[in-house]
N, C-alpha and C positions, 0 to 999 in steps of 0.2 A: 541578442540572447538566443541560444539554441532552443529548438523546440523538440529536441530528442532526449527523452529520459533514459539515461544509461550510465553505467559506471565505466571507468576506464581501466582496461587491463594493464598489467605492468609493462614498463618500458625498460629494456635491458640497460640503456644508457644511465638509468638512475640507480641501478643496483651497485652495491658496494661490497666487495669481497667475495670469496668463494661460496660462502653460505648463501648470500643474497642471490648469486648467480644460480645456485642450485634450486632455490625457491622459485625464481623466475622460470626456470626450465620446467619445474613441476606443473605450473599452470599451462604452459604452452604444450606440454606433453598431453595433458588432459584435454586441452582444446583440440589437439590433433586427433585424438581418439574420437571425440564427438563429431568432428568434421568428417572423419573417415566413415562414420556411421550414417552420414547424409542427413544430419539433424538440423543444420543451420539454414537450409533452404526455406524460402517463404512458403506458406501454406494458405494461399489466398482463398481456396475453396472452403476451408473450414470457417473462415471469417465471413464469407458470403452467406453461408448457411446460418451462422449465429446471428448475423445482422438481420437477415430475412425473418428468422423466427422471432427475434426481438421486436421487429417492426410490426409483425402480425399480432403479437401479444399486446403491444401498446395500443394498436388500433382496436383490438377487442376490449381492452380496459376502458378506452374512451367511449365505446359503444355502451358498455355497462353504466358508465358514469351518467350519460345523457338519457338513458332509457329506464333505469331502475326507479327513478323518482326519489322523493325524500323519504328514505327508509334507512334503518340502521344497518342494513346489508351494505350500504355504501361504505361503511368503515372497513369491510373486507376488501372492497375495491381500492380503498385508500392504501391498505397494506400491500395489495398487488402492485400498485404504482411504486411504492417504496422499494419493492423487490426488483421491479423492472428497471427503475432508474439506476439501481446498484449494478445490475447486470450490464447496463449500458456503460457505466463507469469502468467496468472490467474491460470492455472492448476498447474504450478510449485509452485506457492505460496501456494496452498492448500496442495500439497504433502509435502512441507517443514513444514507445520503445522500438519503433521501426520494425515491428513483427509482422505487419500485414502485407505491405507492398514492398517491392524492391526500390521504388522511388521514395526518397526522403520527403520530397514535396507532397506526394500523395498521402503519405502517412501523416504528415503535419496537418494537412487540411482535413483529413478524415477525423483525426483526434480532436481538432479544433471544433468541428461541427458536432460530433458526438458529445464532447465534454461540455461545451458551452450551451448549445441549443437544446440538447436532450437532458443532460444531467444538471445543468445550471452551475457548472464548476469551471471557473476561469482557468483554462488549460495553460496559459502562459505562466500564471502564478504557481499552479500545481507543478508544472514541469521544472521550474527553477528549484522549488523545494525538494522535489523528488530526485533530481540530479544530485543534490548535495547528500541526500540520504544514501543513494546507491554508491556514491564514491566513498563514503565514510560511515557505514552502518554501525549504530551503537557506539560511536566515537564521541566522547564527552567534548562539548564545545564546537563540534563540527556537524553533528547530525541533528537537524532541527526537530526530528521526531521524538527526541528525548529531552528537548529543551523544556525548561520549567514553564508551567502554566497553572491551571487549576490543580492538576496532578503533578507530582514531583517524581521523576524517574532516576535522578542522580542523588546519591546520599549526601553529598556536600551541600546541595541546595536546600535540603531539609533543615539543616542547622540554622539557616538564615530566617526561617519562618517563625513568627511569633503569634500570640493571641489565637484567634479562631482558626487561622490557616494552619498553625502548628497542630492544634487539636484535630482539625480535619485530616491533615496528612497522616496521622496515626491510624486513621480508619479509612483511608482513601481507597484501599482495595475493594471494600464493600460498596463503595460509591461508583466504581468504574462503569458498570453496565448502566445504572441510572443516568450517569452523565452522558453516555453515548446517545441518549434520546435527543440531546441538543447538538450533536456532532454535525448534523446536516445544516443547521442554521449557521454554525461556525464556518463550514466550508463555503457556503454561499457568501457570507459576510466578508471573510478574509479575501476571497477571490475578487469580489467586486471592489473592495477597498484597495487591493493591490493594483488593479487596473486603473483606478482613479488617482492614486497617489504615488505609485512607484516611479522610478526613472524610465529609461527607454524600454518600451515593450513592443515587440514586433506585432503588427496587425492589431494594435490596441483598439482602434475604433471598431473594427469588425468583431473582435472578441466581446467588447463591451456591449455592442448592439445585440449579438446573439445571446449572451447570458442574461441581459435585461428582458429580452423577449421571453425567455424561459421563466425567470423568477417572478416576473410580473404577469405574463400571459397565462401561465398555468393556474395560479391562484384565482385570476380573474374569471377564467372559464368555470372553475369549481364553484366560486361564490355566486356567479350568475346562474348556474344550474341548480344549486342546492339551497341558496339563500345564506344569510349570515351565520345562523346558529349551526346548522348541519354542515355548512361549508367550512366553518372554522374547525369543527371536530374532524372533518375529513382531512384537512391540511395538517392538523396536529398529529393524527395517526400516520399519515404518509411521511411526514418529516421524521417522526420517531422511529418508524420502521427503517427508513433510509439510513438514519444515523447509526442505529444499532447494527444493521446489516453491514454497512461499510466498516464501522469501527471493529466489529467482531470478526471481520474477514482479514483486516490488515494487522490487528494487534497480535495474533498468535505468531506472526512471522519473526518478531525480534524481541518483544517485551518479555522480560525475565531471562533473557540470554546475557552472556557476559558483556560488560561494558569495557571499552578500550580507553584507558586513561589518556589525557592530553600528553603529547610528546612521545608516546610509544609507537614506533614504526612497525607495522605488521604487513607482511607480504600480501598481495592481492588475494591469492587462493585461500589462505587461512583467515584473512579478514572477513571474507564473504561467508565461508563455511561455518566458522566458529561462532559467529554472531547471529546465524539464521537457524530457523526451526521449520522442518517439514511437518505437515499434518497428514496422518494416514486416513484412509476411508475410501479409496478406490475412485472409480469414475464419477460416482454421485457427489463425493466431496470435491472432486476436481471441478465439476460444473458449478456447485454451490459457491465455491470460493474463486471462481473465474481463473483457475490456474495458480492462485496464490498459495495453494496447499503445497506446491513444490517450490518453496522459496529458495532453497539452497541452489537448485539448478537455475532458477530464474536470476539470482544474483550473480552467479558465475557466468551466465550467458544471457544477458538482458535482451538481446535481439532475437533469441530463439523463439519461434512461434510457440504459444502456450500448449498447443496440441502435441508438440514434440517433447515437452519437458518430461513426461512420464517415460518416454523411451530413453531419455538421457539419464534418468535416475540410476539404473543399475550400473552404468558406466562410471558415474560420479561416485557412487557408494563404494564400488570395488576399488577405485583409485584412492579414495580416502583411507580405506582399510590398509592398502599397501603402504601408505605414507604415515600411518598412525595418527590420522587427523580425525577427531571426534565428529561423527555425522549424527545429528540430532533429529529424531522423528518421534512424534507421539500422537495420540488421538486428540480430537478437538476439545472435549471436555477436560481432559488432563491439562491441556495447554491453558485453558481458562483458570483452572485451579492454580497453576504455576504463576500466572499473571497476578491474580488476587493476592496470593501469599507474598510475592515479590514486592508489590506496591505497599503492602502493610509493613513489610520489613524495612523498606526504604523510609516510610513515614515514621517508623519507630527509631530510625537512626542505626539499625543493626546491620544493614547491607553494606558490604564492601564490593565495589565493582570487580575486584579480582578475587573475591571470596568464592571460588568455584574450582572444580577439578580441571577446568580448561585453562586456569591461570597459567600453569606451567607451559602449556602449548602456546598461549599468546605471548608470554615473555620469551619463550624459545624462538618465536617467529620474528622477534625484534631484529632489525637490521641496522639500528642506529649505533 
């Protein structure tokens, strides 16, 4: 199994007909513009700085944990840990995308250590899942991020629900953020379960050892320091903040954007742009979302260092305007409103994955 989270750019040999060839050339022309701007080179210094700042912040958080004593101020420290673990996940995400070092092996081990030991996220499981998402974002039946679970993202799946789950689906948009409080538990559980039960996993024993040190060791330190009652409250707040921060950073990227039906072939450029959403907000938002605010550029160039995505944005935006490809960008709060409304529409059975002004562009991009 590969340990590199990335999507695959189009291959000319797979294209069929003049329109498909033109669409393939579109992506390579854009890629050449970005390459000519010098934006594909590694930016190790920026990651060294981010990692050093994160390490110092984590050290400071541990100092607060062991020195403040049994006080309700510890819940603020718990929230701080939730934020810092999410920031660590952003760095691990970039390393898994080969953005940090020129060596694939160095990136793999960096992401493995950050993801498993610091975040408690089994990176082998996450990488496999994330690879599928990048290759087929918002594609029904192929993108696990829109697969049915507690929430339903695909209208056809809503029709199969009965009883309480059908009642819940009609109101699921309002439950979205409360459910995110449990997202951290789900990430830990699914990752460890995958390491224990799935087929061949590269460096399975190492990953399992690292992730168990994190998910057992950190709670043990908290409980030994604060006792059972305060320690449990601390861990509850930390996990809730971690889950909400992680989920609310990744959800705006694609939720509420067009879904691609099964069997519809869409060229790489349009598949990535039309199913992705950027979040405005400048450098502060860029830091808060770990570069995920520039989702369109990230999906087009998954190996581009996140520090360079903002420089690529005007190039991509101009190119999309030239080709008549819708480039979606909104602010964070508006994106959350879109997600809530979309989830409620799906739950009510009103949403059609192609019921969108972009439907014509998606159908027009079909090369089948």
